[in-house]
BADREN-291461 format. One line per field, with one value per residue (C-alpha): residue number from 1; residue in one letter; x, y, z. Coordinates in steps of 0.25 Angstrom, whole numbers, always signed. Example, Ala and Ser with C-alpha at 12.3 -4.5 7.8 and 13.67 -1.06 7.14 Angstrom:
2
pos: (1, 2);
code: (A, S);
px: (+49, +55);
py: (-18, -4);
pz: (+31, +29);
END
This chain:
444
pos: (1, 2, 3, 4, 5, 6, 7, 8, 9, 10, 11, 12, 13, 14, 15, 16, 17, 18, 19, 20, 21, 22, 23, 24, 25, 26, 27, 28, 29, 30, 31, 32, 33, 34, 35, 36, 37, 38, 39, 40, 41, 42, 43, 44, 45, 46, 47, 48, 49, 50, 51, 52, 53, 54, 55, 56, 57, 58, 59, 60, 61, 62, 63, 64, 65, 66, 67, 68, 69, 70, 71, 72, 73, 74, 75, 76, 77, 78, 79, 80, 81, 82, 83, 84, 85, 86, 87, 88, 89, 90, 91, 92, 93, 94, 95, 96, 97, 98, 99, 100, 101, 102, 103, 104, 105, 106, 107, 108, 109, 110, 111, 112, 113, 114, 115, 116, 117, 118, 119, 120, 121, 122, 123, 124, 125, 126, 127, 128, 129, 130, 131, 132, 133, 134, 135, 136, 137, 138, 139, 140, 141, 142, 143, 144, 145, 146, 147, 148, 149, 150, 151, 152, 153, 154, 155, 156, 157, 158, 159, 160, 161, 162, 163, 164, 165, 166, 167, 168, 169, 170, 171, 172, 173, 174, 175, 176, 177, 178, 179, 180, 181, 182, 183, 184, 185, 186, 187, 188, 189, 190, 191, 192, 193, 194, 195, 196, 197, 198, 199, 200, 201, 202, 203, 204, 205, 206, 207, 208, 209, 210, 211, 212, 213, 214, 215, 216, 217, 218, 219, 220, 221, 222, 223, 224, 225, 226, 227, 228, 229, 230, 231, 232, 233, 234, 235, 236, 237, 238, 239, 240, 241, 242, 243, 244, 245, 246, 247, 248, 249, 250, 251, 252, 253, 254, 255, 256, 257, 258, 259, 260, 261, 262, 263, 264, 265, 266, 267, 268, 269, 270, 271, 272, 273, 274, 275, 276, 277, 278, 279, 280, 281, 282, 283, 284, 285, 286, 287, 288, 289, 290, 291, 292, 293, 294, 295, 296, 297, 298, 299, 300, 301, 302, 303, 304, 305, 306, 307, 308, 309, 310, 311, 312, 313, 314, 315, 316, 317, 318, 319, 320, 321, 322, 323, 324, 325, 326, 327, 328, 329, 330, 331, 332, 333, 334, 335, 336, 337, 338, 339, 340, 341, 342, 343, 344, 345, 346, 347, 348, 349, 350, 351, 352, 353, 354, 355, 356, 357, 358, 359, 360, 361, 362, 363, 364, 365, 366, 367, 368, 369, 370, 371, 372, 373, 374, 375, 376, 377, 378, 379, 380, 381, 382, 383, 384, 385, 386, 387, 388, 389, 390, 391, 392, 393, 394, 395, 396, 397, 398, 399, 400, 401, 402, 403, 404, 405, 406, 407, 408, 409, 410, 411, 412, 413, 414, 415, 416, 417, 418, 419, 420, 421, 422, 423, 424, 425, 426, 427, 428, 429, 430, 431, 432, 433, 434, 435, 436, 437, 438, 439, 440, 441, 442, 443, 444);
code: (M, R, S, S, F, C, L, V, V, L, V, V, L, L, L, P, M, Q, R, G, R, A, Q, D, T, T, H, R, G, V, T, I, G, L, T, Y, D, P, A, S, R, P, G, I, A, V, L, P, V, T, G, S, S, G, D, S, V, R, V, I, L, R, R, D, L, D, Y, S, D, R, F, T, I, V, P, L, D, A, S, D, P, A, T, F, R, G, T, T, P, G, A, E, L, N, Y, P, L, F, S, R, L, G, A, A, A, V, I, Q, A, T, V, G, E, G, S, L, H, V, A, L, H, D, V, A, K, G, A, V, M, N, V, Q, D, F, P, L, G, A, R, A, N, S, K, D, W, R, M, A, V, H, G, V, S, D, E, I, E, R, W, I, T, G, L, K, G, I, A, Q, T, R, I, A, F, V, V, A, Q, H, I, R, I, V, D, S, D, G, A, D, E, E, V, T, P, V, T, G, N, A, M, S, P, S, W, N, F, A, G, N, Q, I, A, Y, A, T, F, G, T, A, S, R, I, M, I, L, D, L, R, T, G, H, S, R, L, L, H, N, A, T, P, T, H, A, N, L, T, P, V, F, A, P, D, G, A, S, I, V, Y, A, H, A, D, D, D, G, S, D, L, F, L, V, A, T, D, D, D, T, P, R, R, I, S, V, G, R, G, T, D, N, V, Q, P, S, F, S, P, D, G, R, R, L, A, F, T, S, G, R, V, G, H, P, E, V, Y, I, M, D, A, D, G, T, N, A, E, L, L, T, S, F, D, F, G, D, K, N, Y, R, S, D, P, D, W, S, P, D, G, R, L, V, A, F, Q, S, Q, F, A, D, G, R, F, Q, I, M, T, I, S, L, R, D, R, S, T, K, L, L, T, S, E, G, S, N, E, Q, P, S, W, A, P, D, G, R, H, L, V, F, A, S, T, R, S, G, G, R, E, L, W, V, L, D, T, E, S, G, R, L, R, Q, L, T, R, A, A, G, A, Q, L, P, A, W, S, P, R, L, G, S, S, A, S, T, S, A, A, S, R, Q);
px: (-24, -40, -41, -30, -29, -46, -36, -31, -44, -47, -33, -35, -42, -29, -23, -21, -28, -25, -30, -33, -22, -24, -17, -5, -9, +0, +1, +6, +19, +31, +40, +52, +65, +73, +80, +75, +80, +71, +84, +87, +81, +84, +86, +74, +75, +62, +65, +57, +43, +38, +25, +14, +14, +28, +35, +24, +24, +39, +38, +29, +36, +49, +42, +33, +45, +54, +45, +44, +56, +60, +69, +78, +74, +86, +87, +88, +93, +80, +87, +91, +81, +91, +100, +90, +90, +97, +112, +113, +104, +90, +92, +80, +86, +101, +102, +116, +115, +102, +111, +120, +111, +106, +94, +89, +77, +70, +57, +53, +38, +30, +16, +7, -7, -12, -2, +12, +21, +32, +46, +54, +68, +78, +92, +102, +94, +92, +79, +64, +59, +45, +34, +19, +10, +1, -12, -12, -27, -30, -25, -10, -7, -20, -22, -25, -13, -3, -7, -8, +7, +10, +4, +15, +25, +20, +21, +36, +38, +33, +40, +53, +51, +40, +33, +22, +22, +15, +14, +0, -5, -11, -12, -24, -21, -30, -25, -35, -45, -46, -42, -30, -25, -11, -4, +10, +18, +12, +4, -10, -14, -29, -40, -52, -67, -67, -68, -66, -65, -59, -46, -40, -40, -39, -39, -47, -39, -43, -37, -52, -58, -53, -60, -59, -64, -72, -65, -72, -78, -88, -79, -87, -79, -79, -75, -72, -72, -60, -67, -79, -74, -86, -86, -95, -98, -94, -108, -108, -94, -98, -106, -104, -90, -77, -73, -60, -47, -54, -46, -51, -50, -39, -52, -58, -71, -72, -66, -60, -60, -60, -72, -71, -81, -79, -74, -62, -60, -63, -59, -72, -74, -84, -86, -85, -98, -103, -106, -108, -92, -88, -78, -66, -54, -59, -52, -59, -59, -47, -43, -42, -40, -33, -35, -24, -27, -15, -14, -22, -33, -31, -27, -28, -18, -23, -19, -27, -24, -29, -15, -16, -11, -11, -2, -5, -11, -16, -27, -36, -46, -57, -51, -45, -30, -27, -13, -2, +5, +15, +19, +32, +38, +49, +47, +36, +24, +16, +6, +7, -5, -8, -5, -4, -1, +7, +3, +12, +6, +21, +21, +11, +15, +11, +15, +20, +22, +36, +40, +41, +27, +29, +24, +31, +29, +33, +30, +29, +30, +19, +29, +37, +32, +45, +43, +52, +51, +50, +50, +55, +55, +42, +30, +24, +10, +0, +7, +1, +8, +8, +5, +19, +20, +33, +29, +22, +14, +13, +11, +24, +27, +42, +42, +33, +17, +10, +13, +12, +25, +29, +39, +46, +46, +59, +68, +64, +61, +51, +43, +32, +19, +9, +11, -2, +0, -7, -7, -9, -18, -12, -16, -9, -17, -17, -11, -20, -24, -26, -41, -41, -32, -43, -48, -62, -55, -50, -64, -71);
py: (+135, +129, +132, +127, +112, +110, +106, +96, +91, +88, +85, +74, +64, +62, +58, +45, +39, +25, +14, +2, -8, -23, -31, -38, -55, -65, -78, -88, -95, -100, -89, -85, -86, -77, -63, -52, -39, -26, -18, -26, -31, -46, -54, -63, -74, -78, -89, -93, -98, -110, -114, -106, -91, -93, -82, -73, -77, -73, -60, -56, -63, -55, -42, -42, -46, -34, -25, -27, -18, -29, -40, -40, -48, -57, -60, -75, -81, -92, -98, -109, -112, -123, -114, -110, -124, -130, -135, -141, -154, -147, -133, -131, -118, -113, -104, -101, -95, -89, -82, -80, -70, -64, -70, -70, -77, -85, -87, -100, -101, -111, -107, -120, -121, -108, -105, -102, -110, -102, -105, -95, -97, -93, -92, -91, -100, -111, -113, -112, -101, -100, -108, -106, -108, -94, -99, -89, -93, -84, -85, -82, -68, -62, -51, -60, -70, -60, -54, -69, -69, -54, -60, -71, -60, -53, -64, -69, -55, -58, -72, -64, -50, -52, -41, -45, -38, -28, -34, -39, -26, -18, +0, +8, +19, +29, +33, +43, +40, +25, +16, +8, -6, -12, -21, -16, -23, -14, -25, -29, -13, -12, -2, -3, -4, +12, +18, +32, +44, +36, +41, +38, +22, +17, +1, -6, -15, -27, -21, -24, -10, +4, +17, +27, +41, +46, +57, +72, +82, +70, +59, +48, +35, +23, +8, -1, -16, -23, -35, -32, -19, -11, +2, +7, +22, +25, +32, +39, +46, +59, +60, +76, +83, +75, +59, +59, +49, +37, +27, +14, +13, +0, -8, -4, -2, +14, +24, +39, +48, +64, +72, +85, +97, +111, +113, +103, +89, +79, +64, +56, +43, +31, +17, +9, +4, +18, +23, +39, +45, +53, +65, +62, +74, +89, +97, +109, +115, +108, +96, +82, +70, +57, +49, +36, +27, +22, +8, +6, +15, +25, +37, +43, +51, +62, +74, +87, +102, +107, +113, +122, +111, +96, +88, +74, +73, +61, +58, +48, +41, +48, +61, +63, +67, +73, +78, +84, +73, +78, +91, +94, +101, +96, +109, +104, +110, +106, +97, +84, +70, +59, +52, +37, +29, +17, +4, +3, +16, +22, +32, +41, +41, +55, +64, +75, +90, +96, +109, +103, +102, +86, +76, +66, +54, +55, +48, +53, +44, +44, +41, +54, +63, +60, +61, +52, +58, +45, +50, +64, +60, +65, +68, +57, +55, +48, +37, +25, +14, +0, -10, -12, +1, +2, +4, +17, +17, +33, +41, +48, +55, +50, +41, +53, +50, +48, +31, +25, +21, +13, +17, +8, +17, +9, +8, +19, +9, +15, +6, +12, +5, +9, +14, +20, +36, +45, +34, +41, +38, +23, +16, +3, -9, -16, -30, -39, -53, -58, -57, -44, -40, -43, -30, -31, -24, -36, -43, -32);
pz: (+13, +15, -2, -5, +2, -2, -15, -7, -5, -18, -21, -10, -20, -26, -13, -7, +4, +11, +16, +27, +29, +31, +43, +39, +36, +34, +31, +42, +37, +45, +50, +41, +48, +38, +45, +39, +39, +38, +33, +25, +10, +10, -4, -8, -20, -26, -33, -47, -42, -48, -52, -61, -62, -51, -62, -58, -43, -43, -49, -38, -27, -30, -32, -19, -11, -19, -18, -3, -2, +10, +1, -10, -22, -26, -40, -45, -59, -60, -74, -65, -54, -51, -42, -32, -27, -16, -17, -4, +2, +10, +5, -5, -12, -14, -3, -4, -19, -12, -1, -12, -21, -9, -6, +10, +8, -6, -10, -18, -22, -31, -37, -34, -36, -31, -22, -20, -11, -6, +2, +9, +10, +20, +13, +25, +32, +18, +22, +19, +29, +25, +14, +11, +2, -2, -10, -25, -30, -40, -55, -57, -59, -57, -46, -34, -38, -39, -25, -19, -24, -18, -4, -5, -7, +6, +15, +9, +15, +28, +29, +27, +32, +44, +36, +26, +11, +5, -10, -7, -10, -18, -20, -24, -32, -41, -57, -64, -51, -54, -42, -45, -39, -41, -34, -24, -35, -46, -52, -54, -57, -58, -58, -50, -52, -47, -60, -56, -50, -37, -27, -15, -16, +1, +3, +15, +26, +18, +4, -3, -3, -8, -4, -13, -15, -27, -33, -33, -24, -20, -20, -13, -5, -9, -7, -17, -14, -21, -19, -29, -38, -30, -24, -13, -9, +6, +7, +22, +17, +17, +5, -1, -7, -7, +0, -1, +3, +10, +17, +25, +41, +42, +48, +35, +43, +39, +31, +32, +21, +18, +16, +11, +8, +8, +21, +20, +23, +34, +37, +38, +44, +38, +40, +27, +30, +27, +41, +43, +42, +52, +51, +58, +54, +58, +47, +51, +36, +32, +22, +31, +20, +16, +30, +33, +43, +54, +54, +65, +61, +73, +65, +53, +45, +35, +27, +33, +28, +43, +45, +32, +21, +23, +32, +36, +50, +59, +69, +76, +65, +74, +70, +83, +87, +74, +71, +62, +57, +46, +53, +47, +34, +25, +17, +8, +4, +18, +11, +16, +14, +10, +23, +24, +39, +36, +41, +51, +57, +58, +46, +39, +23, +17, +4, +6, -3, -5, -9, -24, -25, -25, -14, -6, +2, +16, +29, +44, +55, +65, +77, +77, +63, +55, +42, +30, +14, +6, -9, -15, -32, -38, -33, -21, -16, -8, -1, +4, +11, +9, +20, +24, +30, +20, +6, +1, -13, -17, -30, -35, -50, -48, -60, -67, -67, -54, -51, -38, -30, -20, -9, +1, +11, +18, +7, -3, -14, -25, -35, -43, -42, -54, -68, -69, -70, -60, -49, -35, -22, -18, -6, -3, -2, +14, +11, +2, +0, -13, -12, -6, -19, -28, -36, -42, -54, -58, -59, -67);
END
């Protein structure tokens, strides 16, 4: 088993890594009075948006709210906008019409000079429930402009549900050893200044840096600053043999990575200011790779072969109290790896190989160790959680080639994210602001 699992360490360069997540930040607005039932998907109507680039704004808002999987988008016949206007004194909109169409809320927006004015209407109450002006700043339809509109979508979702959305996020992934980044809706895909031999991207908590490993037996841990487009070597990361799967701690002050040599691999912790690395796992000749922090930074999930085959373990962040997490058998081939700890701390997602040789995505509860199988079509690997703890992105062959797909774990809805053959190793960013989302790749 030792010789066969050595292959895991080599293959692990093709496996995903996780990242720290930013805390939720929201605008202070009027508290919405709309009653939201999480068990349903209330209808949302987005009126035609007036002003410059209004059509683009409307398309983004509708798509973001649809992709949140919390709403049903109500189609509107915009050929005669006058039908949307109120017909009774004091009524801004034709609320009875929207009620018949199945809309619980209506979004009304106007593009101004560098800003977007948004009003949220509660159809049942026949009244405006929230109003806010959002800065757009950048040139219309530019990357930062689109990211600002995504932020508006996320705030609208918070107004209605109390939970901020994930439209204002990005996903890093690898194609042919190049790191690419794409918006959460699949738009604005770009190649980073990391020109090759890069694997295992991982976001920091602020969403402005990505840690990655270079490919090969003498691999290194690198940090890409998205604001400048420059990468720097983490000098004190163990300088010999293979260094793999780096992940930022939630506070961004340190990185945990796997260092592999002829005697197996262990996890090491090093400060991002290049302090001396400290080994935190004791594999005793086995392989310990793919760390993923709990949201509070106190624990780590990781893959280990200490029982003779890959399984997911958890331990304290200092390396103590290690315990087997995935101790069960679903008729698979006893190969479970690629853990990612959910942002709410309740679940760990991972991949498990079944008797047909294909991997599938599963979750395991930290509370009672109950499990859930999430995929079955094709081979599905390398899960990464969105900041909402509800959506997962993973690499899948269900469309023929290997692409990234997004799964809503509550409804089971799937959507294809990329169309770049060979996409793998996705890492979902924390929530971003428009400035944090700017990649230096667009300025090269």
